[in-house]
C-alpha positions as CSV (number, residue, x, y, z in Angstrom):
1,M,-8.8,-15.7,-2.1
2,R,-7.9,-13.4,0.5
3,H,-4.4,-12.5,1.6
4,S,-2.9,-9.6,3.9
5,I,0.3,-7.5,4.2
6,A,1.0,-5.5,7.5
7,G,3.8,-3.5,9.3
8,R,5.8,-0.3,9.8
9,S,7.0,1.6,7.1
10,T,10.9,1.6,6.8
11,V,10.6,5.3,5.6
12,V,9.0,8.3,5.9
13,G,7.2,8.2,2.4
14,T,5.8,10.8,0.2
15,A,3.9,12.2,-2.7
16,A,6.3,9.6,-5.3
17,R,7.8,7.6,-2.9
18,A,5.4,4.9,-1.4
19,G,6.0,3.8,2.2
20,A,4.5,0.7,1.2
21,S,3.1,-0.9,-1.7
22,L,1.5,-3.9,-3.8
23,F,1.7,-4.8,-7.2
24,A,0.9,-7.7,-9.5
25,V,2.6,-10.5,-11.2
26,A,3.7,-11.4,-14.6
27,A,0.0,-13.7,-14.5
28,T,-2.5,-12.5,-11.5
29,G,-3.8,-9.2,-10.0
30,G,-5.2,-8.4,-7.0
31,K,-8.6,-6.6,-6.5
32,V,-6.9,-4.9,-3.4
33,R,-10.5,-4.8,-0.4
34,E,-9.0,-2.7,2.6
35,V,-6.3,-0.3,2.8
36,G,-5.6,1.2,6.9
37,V,-2.7,3.7,7.2
38,I,-2.2,4.5,11.5
39,N,-0.3,6.9,13.3
40,T,2.4,6.1,15.2
41,T,4.0,9.7,16.4
42,S,2.5,12.5,17.7
43,T,2.2,14.6,14.1
44,A,0.4,15.1,12.2
45,F,0.4,13.7,7.6
46,A,-1.9,13.4,5.0
47,A,-1.6,10.0,3.5
48,S,-3.2,8.5,-0.4
49,V,-3.9,5.4,-1.0
50,C,-2.2,6.0,-5.6
51,R,-2.5,3.4,-8.2
52,F,1.8,2.8,-9.8
53,T,1.9,1.4,-13.6
54,N,5.6,1.2,-12.6
55,A,7.2,-0.5,-10.2
56,T,10.3,1.4,-10.5
57,G,12.7,1.6,-6.6
58,V,10.3,-1.2,-4.7
59,G,12.2,-1.8,-1.9
60,A,12.3,-5.3,0.5
61,G,9.9,-7.6,-0.6
62,L,7.2,-8.4,2.4
63,T,5.6,-11.7,3.7
64,E,2.6,-12.8,2.0
65,A,0.0,-13.4,4.7
66,D,-2.5,-16.0,3.5
67,Y,-5.9,-16.4,5.1
68,D,-6.4,-19.7,3.2
69,P,-2.4,-20.6,3.4
70,A,-3.9,-24.4,1.2
71,Q,-3.5,-20.9,-1.5
72,P,-0.4,-18.7,-1.2
73,A,-0.5,-15.2,-2.5
74,A,1.1,-14.9,-5.6
75,C,0.7,-10.5,-5.9
76,T,4.4,-9.0,-3.9
77,G,4.2,-6.6,-1.4
78,F,7.2,-4.4,-1.1
79,A,8.8,-2.0,2.1
80,G,9.1,1.6,1.5
81,H,10.4,2.9,-1.7
82,T,14.4,3.7,-2.4
83,A,12.8,5.9,-5.4
84,D,10.3,8.0,-7.7
85,G,7.7,5.7,-9.1
86,A,5.5,6.1,-11.9
87,V,2.5,7.3,-9.4
88,G,-0.4,7.3,-11.6
89,Q,-4.5,7.8,-10.0
90,C,-4.5,8.7,-6.1
91,F,-8.1,6.2,-5.3
92,R,-8.3,8.1,-1.7
93,Q,-6.4,10.8,1.2
94,A,-7.0,11.9,4.7
95,S,-5.3,13.7,6.7
96,I,-4.2,11.8,9.9
97,G,-4.3,13.5,13.4
98,A,-1.1,14.4,14.9
99,A,-1.2,10.9,18.0
100,V,-0.2,8.0,18.1
101,G,-3.0,5.4,17.3
102,A,-4.2,7.9,15.0
103,G,-4.9,6.7,11.9
104,I,-7.9,6.0,9.0
105,V,-9.2,2.1,7.5
106,W,-10.3,2.4,3.2
107,T,-11.8,0.0,1.8
108,F,-13.4,-0.2,-1.3
109,G,-16.3,-1.4,-1.6
110,D,-18.2,-5.5,-3.4
111,S,-15.7,-5.1,-6.6
112,G,-12.5,-3.9,-5.5
113,L,-9.6,-2.1,-5.9
114,L,-8.4,-3.9,-9.1
115,I,-4.9,-3.9,-10.3
116,P,-4.4,-5.6,-13.4
117,V,-1.7,-8.2,-14.3
118,G,1.7,-8.3,-14.7
119,T,5.0,-6.0,-12.9
120,A,4.3,-2.8,-13.6
121,N,0.6,-2.7,-11.6
122,G,0.9,-2.0,-7.9
123,I,-1.2,0.3,-5.5
124,G,1.0,2.1,-3.1
125,I,0.3,4.5,0.7
126,L,1.4,7.6,-0.6
127,C,2.0,11.2,1.8
128,P,1.1,13.6,-1.0
129,T,1.5,16.9,0.0
130,G,4.9,15.9,0.7
131,T,7.1,13.5,3.5
132,G,5.3,11.7,5.0
133,Q,5.8,10.3,8.9
134,I,6.7,5.9,9.9
135,F,3.5,4.6,9.9
136,D,2.4,1.2,10.1
137,Y,-0.6,-0.5,7.6
138,W,-1.9,-3.9,6.1
139,I,-3.9,-4.0,2.9
140,D,-5.8,-6.8,2.5
141,W,-6.9,-8.6,-0.8
142,D,-8.0,-11.1,-3.6
143,E,-6.6,-13.0,-6.2
């Protein structure tokens, strides 16, 4: 089933702190299908989608939206991280233009971007060049 989180980042992301993230749970992983990042300021920044290998410093839990309400999400979305996490592989990176509404949508094809089972496994939206901006985002995944 397809699920989603969406919102506005509550912190300015860095190369090790996500503006938003999605983590698996002990018994369920996910396959990320789409990630969108939209600038809410007039300052350009870089954004990336990277793997996390621990859930250190995750922010407040987000409310997951279920495309089918009869099939609730197991994976957990988190608002901006409050401490540096263990960042693994980066899968996408792009410059976001210096205009409100400039953005990027990344898709992950037929097989998706796997988040393995286990509470230490996740993906996050980061700023690989240092300090980013506040942004709007969404992450769609299947379980």
